[in-house]
Residue, then its C-alpha position, 0 to 999 in steps of 0.5 A: m142615137a141617144i143625143i138629141l139636138r135642140l138647136d132649132r128650138v133654141m134658135a126659135d126662142r132667140k128669133m134667130s135665122l139660120n143665115e144670121l147664126s151662120e154669119k155669127v158663128g162662121v160656119a157654113n149655112v149648109n153645115l148648120s142646117k145639117l146640125k139643126n136637122g140632126r144629120v151629123s154624128a159629131i160636133r167640134f167643141s169650138t163650133l159648140d162654143a161659138i153657137c152657145e156664144a151667138l145664142d147666149c145659151q148653155p150646151g145643155d140647151i142645145l144637146e139632150y140625152e135621151k136614154t134608149p131602151n135596152g141601152g141602145k142595142 
């Protein structure tokens, strides 16, 4: 996939644990773990909004687009 999740990097920069983020966002620890490790295919805007609020960041700090060779084919 061409979208790369950088949640782990932003959390480390903010010195925030997965448990702390889970409490602030109101999303189960296991679901945030999947998001952090790139094992999801979608994210709700409401979840992204809550994560950005908790981490004081922009969506672009968490999500990165990397062009794939041959247009991802």
